[in-house]
C-alpha positions in Angstrom: 5.3 -3.4 -9.0 5.8 -1.6 -5.8 7.3 -3.5 -2.9 6.5 -2.6 0.7 9.3 -2.8 3.3 9.4 -5.1 6.3 8.1 -2.4 8.6 5.7 0.5 8.3 5.0 2.4 11.5 4.4 6.0 12.5 8.1 6.3 13.0 9.0 5.6 9.3 5.8 6.4 7.4 7.0 9.7 5.9 10.2 8.2 4.5 8.4 5.1 3.2 5.7 7.2 1.5 8.3 9.4 -0.1 10.2 6.4 -1.5 7.1 4.6 -2.7 5.7 7.8 -4.2 8.8 8.2 -6.3 8.6 4.6 -7.5 4.9 5.1 -8.3 5.7 8.1 -10.5 8.2 6.0 -12.4 5.8 3.0 -12.7 5.0 2.6 -16.4 2.1 0.1 -16.0 -1.5 1.2 -15.9 -2.2 -1.4 -13.2 -0.3 -0.6 -10.0 0.3 -3.7 -7.8 1.8 -3.3 -4.3 3.5 -6.4 -3.0 2.9 -6.6 0.7 4.7 -10.0 1.2 7.6 -8.6 3.2 5.5 -6.4 5.5 5.6 -8.0 8.9 5.7 -5.1 11.3 3.1 -2.4 10.9 0.5 -0.2 12.6 -2.4 1.9 11.4 0.1 4.2 9.7 0.5 1.5 7.1 -3.1 1.8 6.1 -2.8 5.6 5.8 0.2 5.1 3.5 -1.6 2.6 1.3 -4.6 4.8 1.0 -2.4 7.7 0.0 -0.6 5.5 -2.6 -4.1 4.4 -3.9 -5.2 8.1 -4.1 -2.1 9.0 -6.1 -2.4 6.0 -8.5 -6.1 6.8 -9.2 -5.2 10.5 -9.8 -2.7 9.2 -12.4 -5.5 7.2 -14.0 -4.1 3.9 -12.8 -5.8 1.0 -11.0 -4.5 -0.1 -7.6 -4.3 -3.5 -5.9 -2.4 -5.3 -3.2 -0.7 -8.6 -3.5 0.3 -11.1 -0.8 -1.5 -9.3 2.0 -1.1 -10.9 5.5 -4.2 -11.8 7.4 -3.2 -9.3 10.1 -3.1 -6.4 7.6 -6.4 -7.5 6.1 -8.0 -7.7 9.6 -6.7 -4.2 10.4 -8.2 -2.8 7.2 -11.5 -4.6 8.0 -11.4 -3.1 11.5 -11.1 0.4 10.1 -13.7 -0.2 7.5 -11.5 0.4 4.5 -10.8 -3.1 3.2 -12.9 -2.4 0.0 -10.6 0.5 -0.8 -7.5 -1.8 -0.8 -8.4 -4.7 -3.1 -6.2 -7.8 -3.3 -5.0 -9.3 -6.5 -4.1 -12.9 -6.7 
């Protein structure tokens, strides 16, 4: 399982993506789950990061889902019309 940090903004997106991409490459499971419980500070860059992680997971033949998504993050994904690309897993 990949775990998002407390903050993902334009200021740290590149570093976060690099770290999470490395973890994704080492993930042995065919179902990639991203735990968003710790994520409390974010902007639209977080959505770009999640979409890129999803793209990479799908390219590896893996499924992709989010866990413990805050209502604010869900609302932002809805606003941008991409919520269906970032499914939640209970």
